[in-house]
C-alpha positions as CSV (number, residue, x, y, z in Angstrom):
1,M,-22.4,1.3,-27.7
2,S,-19.9,0.7,-25.0
3,T,-17.5,3.3,-23.6
4,P,-13.5,3.1,-22.9
5,V,-14.4,3.0,-19.4
6,E,-17.1,0.8,-19.4
7,E,-15.0,-2.1,-21.5
8,A,-12.3,-1.1,-19.2
9,V,-14.6,-2.5,-15.5
10,G,-16.7,-4.9,-17.4
11,R,-19.8,-6.1,-16.3
12,H,-18.8,-7.2,-11.9
13,G,-16.7,-5.7,-9.6
14,I,-16.0,-6.1,-6.2
15,W,-16.3,-3.5,-3.6
16,S,-14.5,-3.7,-0.8
17,V,-13.4,-1.6,2.4
18,G,-11.0,-4.7,3.2
19,L,-8.9,-3.5,0.2
20,R,-8.5,-0.3,1.4
21,A,-7.3,-0.6,4.5
22,E,-3.7,1.0,5.3
23,D,-2.5,-1.1,7.9
24,P,1.0,-2.3,6.3
25,E,1.0,-5.9,8.0
26,R,-1.8,-6.5,5.8
27,R,-0.4,-5.4,2.4
28,G,0.8,-8.4,1.5
29,E,-2.6,-10.3,2.1
30,R,-4.2,-7.4,0.0
31,A,-2.4,-7.5,-2.8
32,E,-3.0,-11.4,-3.0
33,A,-6.4,-10.9,-2.6
34,A,-6.3,-8.6,-5.6
35,A,-4.0,-11.0,-7.7
36,E,-6.7,-13.2,-7.3
37,L,-9.7,-11.2,-7.9
38,E,-8.7,-10.4,-11.5
39,E,-7.6,-14.0,-12.3
40,L,-11.6,-14.9,-11.2
41,G,-12.3,-12.5,-13.8
42,F,-13.8,-9.5,-12.0
43,G,-13.3,-6.1,-14.2
44,A,-12.9,-4.0,-11.2
45,L,-12.1,-3.1,-7.4
46,W,-13.5,-0.7,-5.7
47,L,-12.1,0.8,-2.4
48,G,-15.0,1.1,0.0
49,G,-15.7,3.9,2.2
50,N,-13.1,7.3,2.1
51,S,-10.6,6.4,0.3
52,A,-8.1,7.8,-1.6
53,A,-5.9,7.6,-4.9
54,A,-2.9,6.3,-2.7
55,N,-4.8,3.4,-1.6
56,A,-5.4,2.2,-4.9
57,A,-1.4,2.0,-5.6
58,P,-0.6,-1.8,-4.4
59,L,-3.5,-2.9,-5.6
60,L,-2.4,-1.4,-9.0
61,E,1.4,-3.0,-8.5
62,A,-0.1,-6.3,-7.8
63,T,-2.3,-6.8,-10.9
64,S,-2.1,-6.7,-14.8
65,R,-5.3,-5.2,-15.6
66,V,-8.3,-5.0,-13.4
67,V,-9.1,-1.5,-12.8
68,V,-9.2,0.2,-9.3
69,G,-11.3,2.8,-8.0
70,T,-11.4,5.2,-5.2
71,S,-15.7,4.2,-3.5
72,I,-15.6,7.3,-2.2
73,Q,-12.7,9.9,-2.0
74,S,-14.6,12.7,0.2
75,I,-14.4,16.1,-1.5
76,W,-14.3,17.6,1.9
77,Q,-11.1,15.8,2.9
78,H,-8.7,15.4,-0.3
79,E,-7.6,18.9,-1.4
80,P,-7.8,19.0,-5.3
81,A,-3.8,19.7,-5.6
82,A,-2.6,17.0,-4.1
83,T,-5.7,14.6,-5.8
84,A,-4.1,15.7,-9.1
85,R,-0.5,14.6,-7.9
86,A,-2.2,11.4,-6.9
87,F,-4.0,10.4,-10.4
88,A,-1.1,11.6,-12.7
89,D,1.9,9.3,-10.7
90,L,-0.5,6.4,-10.9
91,Q,-1.8,7.0,-14.5
92,S,1.9,6.9,-15.3
93,A,2.5,3.9,-13.4
94,H,-0.5,1.8,-14.4
95,P,-2.2,4.2,-18.0
96,G,-6.0,3.6,-17.6
97,R,-6.5,1.6,-14.7
98,F,-7.6,4.0,-11.9
99,L,-10.9,5.3,-11.7
100,L,-11.3,8.5,-9.1
101,G,-14.5,8.4,-7.8
102,L,-15.9,11.4,-5.7
103,G,-18.7,12.4,-3.2
104,V,-19.8,14.6,-0.5
105,S,-20.3,12.2,2.0
106,H,-22.6,12.9,5.3
107,A,-23.1,16.0,7.1
108,K,-23.4,13.4,10.4
109,Q,-20.2,13.0,9.4
110,V,-17.9,15.9,7.8
111,E,-17.8,18.9,10.0
112,Q,-17.3,21.4,7.4
113,Y,-20.5,20.2,5.3
114,A,-22.3,23.2,3.7
115,R,-24.3,23.7,0.6
116,P,-22.7,20.0,-0.7
117,Y,-23.8,20.8,-4.4
118,T,-22.0,23.7,-4.7
119,A,-18.9,22.5,-2.7
120,L,-18.8,19.6,-5.5
121,V,-18.9,21.6,-8.4
122,G,-16.2,23.7,-7.1
123,H,-13.9,20.7,-5.8
124,L,-14.7,20.0,-9.9
125,D,-13.8,23.1,-11.1
126,A,-10.7,22.8,-9.5
127,L,-9.9,19.1,-10.6
128,D,-10.3,20.4,-14.1
129,A,-7.9,23.2,-13.6
130,A,-5.4,20.7,-11.6
131,G,-5.6,18.5,-15.0
132,V,-7.7,15.7,-13.6
133,P,-9.7,14.6,-17.2
134,G,-13.6,14.3,-16.6
135,N,-13.8,11.4,-18.4
136,R,-11.5,8.9,-15.7
137,R,-13.9,10.4,-12.7
138,L,-16.8,9.4,-11.3
139,L,-19.2,10.5,-9.2
140,A,-21.4,8.9,-5.9
141,A,-24.6,10.7,-7.3
142,L,-27.9,9.5,-6.2
143,G,-30.5,12.4,-6.4
144,P,-31.3,14.2,-9.9
145,R,-29.0,17.4,-9.9
146,S,-25.9,15.1,-8.4
147,L,-26.9,12.8,-11.5
148,R,-26.7,15.5,-13.8
149,L,-23.2,16.8,-13.0
150,A,-22.3,13.1,-13.2
151,R,-23.2,12.8,-17.0
152,D,-22.0,16.4,-17.7
153,R,-18.8,16.4,-15.8
154,A,-17.6,12.8,-15.2
155,A,-17.4,9.5,-16.9
156,G,-21.0,8.5,-14.9
157,S,-21.9,7.5,-11.8
158,I,-20.9,5.3,-9.3
159,P,-24.2,5.3,-6.2
160,Y,-24.6,3.7,-3.5
161,L,-27.3,1.6,-2.0
162,V,-29.4,1.8,-4.3
163,T,-32.2,0.0,-6.0
164,P,-32.8,-1.6,-9.2
165,E,-35.9,1.6,-9.6
166,H,-33.0,4.0,-8.9
167,T,-31.0,2.4,-11.5
168,A,-33.5,2.9,-14.2
169,H,-34.0,6.3,-12.9
170,A,-30.4,7.2,-13.1
171,R,-30.1,5.8,-16.5
172,E,-33.0,7.7,-17.6
173,I,-31.0,11.1,-16.5
174,L,-27.5,10.2,-17.3
175,G,-28.3,9.1,-21.1
176,E,-26.7,6.1,-22.8
177,G,-23.6,7.2,-22.8
178,P,-21.6,7.6,-19.4
179,L,-21.1,5.0,-17.2
180,L,-23.4,3.6,-14.4
181,A,-22.4,1.7,-11.7
182,P,-24.4,0.7,-8.7
183,E,-23.1,-1.1,-5.8
184,L,-25.0,-3.9,-4.9
185,G,-24.6,-5.5,-1.0
186,V,-24.8,-9.9,-1.8
187,I,-25.3,-11.9,1.3
188,P,-24.7,-15.6,0.7
189,E,-27.6,-17.1,2.6
190,T,-30.4,-19.5,2.0
191,D,-32.0,-18.6,5.5
192,P,-34.5,-15.5,5.2
193,D,-34.1,-14.7,8.9
194,R,-30.2,-15.0,8.9
195,A,-30.3,-12.7,5.5
196,R,-32.4,-10.3,7.0
197,A,-31.1,-10.0,10.2
198,L,-27.1,-9.5,8.3
199,A,-28.5,-7.1,5.8
200,R,-30.4,-4.9,9.5
201,E,-26.8,-5.0,11.0
202,F,-25.1,-3.2,8.1
203,L,-27.4,-0.9,7.4
204,E,-27.4,0.4,11.2
205,L,-25.9,2.9,9.9
206,Y,-27.1,4.0,6.9
207,L,-30.5,4.3,8.3
208,T,-29.3,7.6,10.3
209,L,-27.9,9.5,7.0
210,P,-30.6,11.7,5.3
211,N,-28.9,11.0,2.0
212,Y,-29.5,7.5,2.0
213,T,-32.8,7.3,3.7
214,N,-34.4,10.7,1.2
215,N,-33.2,8.6,-1.7
216,F,-35.4,5.8,-0.2
217,L,-38.4,7.7,0.0
218,R,-37.9,9.3,-3.2
219,H,-38.4,5.8,-4.6
220,G,-41.1,4.6,-3.3
221,F,-40.7,3.2,0.1
222,T,-42.1,5.2,3.5
223,E,-40.8,6.0,6.8
224,D,-42.2,2.8,7.9
225,D,-39.7,0.9,6.1
226,L,-36.9,2.7,8.0
227,R,-38.2,2.0,11.3
228,D,-36.8,-1.2,13.5
229,G,-33.2,-1.9,11.2
230,G,-35.8,-1.9,7.6
231,S,-38.7,-3.4,6.7
232,D,-38.6,-7.1,4.8
233,R,-39.5,-5.3,1.6
234,L,-36.5,-2.7,2.2
235,V,-34.2,-5.1,3.0
236,D,-35.0,-7.6,-0.1
237,T,-35.2,-5.2,-2.5
238,L,-31.6,-3.2,-1.5
239,F,-29.9,-6.7,-1.7
240,A,-29.2,-9.6,-3.3
241,W,-29.6,-12.8,-1.1
242,G,-30.2,-16.5,-1.3
243,D,-29.1,-19.2,-3.3
244,D,-26.6,-18.9,-6.3
245,T,-29.9,-18.1,-8.8
246,A,-31.5,-15.8,-6.1
247,I,-28.5,-13.9,-6.2
248,R,-28.0,-14.1,-9.9
249,T,-31.2,-13.1,-10.8
250,K,-30.7,-9.8,-8.7
251,I,-27.4,-9.1,-10.0
252,D,-29.1,-9.6,-13.5
253,A,-32.3,-7.1,-12.0
254,F,-30.1,-4.3,-12.3
255,F,-28.7,-4.4,-15.5
256,E,-31.8,-4.9,-16.6
257,A,-32.6,-1.3,-15.3
258,G,-29.8,0.0,-17.3
259,A,-26.4,-0.6,-15.2
260,D,-23.4,-1.0,-17.1
261,H,-21.7,-2.3,-14.2
262,V,-22.3,-3.7,-10.5
263,A,-20.3,-3.4,-7.9
264,L,-20.7,-6.4,-5.4
265,Q,-19.8,-6.4,-1.9
266,V,-20.2,-9.4,-0.2
267,L,-21.6,-9.3,3.5
268,T,-20.9,-12.6,5.3
269,G,-21.1,-11.0,9.2
270,E,-17.6,-10.8,9.1
271,P,-15.8,-7.6,9.9
272,R,-16.4,-4.9,7.0
273,G,-12.4,-4.8,7.2
274,A,-12.6,-8.6,6.3
275,L,-11.1,-10.3,2.8
276,P,-14.3,-12.6,2.3
277,R,-11.8,-14.6,-0.4
278,K,-14.0,-17.6,-0.2
279,A,-17.0,-15.6,-1.1
280,W,-15.1,-14.0,-3.4
281,R,-14.3,-17.1,-5.0
282,N,-18.2,-18.8,-4.8
283,L,-19.8,-15.6,-6.2
284,A,-17.3,-15.7,-9.3
285,S,-18.7,-19.2,-9.9
286,T,-21.9,-18.0,-9.8
287,L,-21.3,-14.9,-12.1
288,A,-19.6,-17.5,-14.5
């Protein structure tokens, strides 16, 4: 049986750093893109990178139905009291359309990083005290402890850079109720060499971050798979690339593994802050 959050986000969403970008000169472009994505039928827009509740406001104002979520807001860089105020403002202006996605980021990127699980529990306690309801927040959970926390203290999980196998594992831990909405990179490229080159370019940063590499090792990959930009096996498991049928088949594999919703990050080789609107239109046609 579907939950209110699951019903709100639908089956497919768009994950984008570009939609989060704070350049005021591009605000109109982002608003226009958000409105088009809503019309194309995507149920949720996920603000990529260390996004904040404030980044969601312009997109919510430009649309009428689509859900907007952070993916993720770092617990180290945003105080719970300020988050609660921003959440309350968005909830008042756009009831039920904002989801607070939270995560612990990475030791290499956060100076004060220490005991991340304990820090996350404390952050959730503070959000509880400040009035942010558990059923409007999601955790970027990868490992078993964090997934259990997403089950018990949030509406579910929004894991990033994962495989169908991880999705099946996450569903087993979460059970039937919580939302499971993994991110998936989509590369609309049929040439294998070009597609894998784009994937490896994207993976370069993530293969230096233990939170991700340890997760790959937990789910059947080896140290050899992590070398030289990632093996073909790693790349082909992590990304949907190829023609429309191949991309749809990969997306469907996540649903078959237990996902309720898949957040699709389209990678075209453009800078990460770009808005690949033509590719989004083509993806919507593929999913129709």
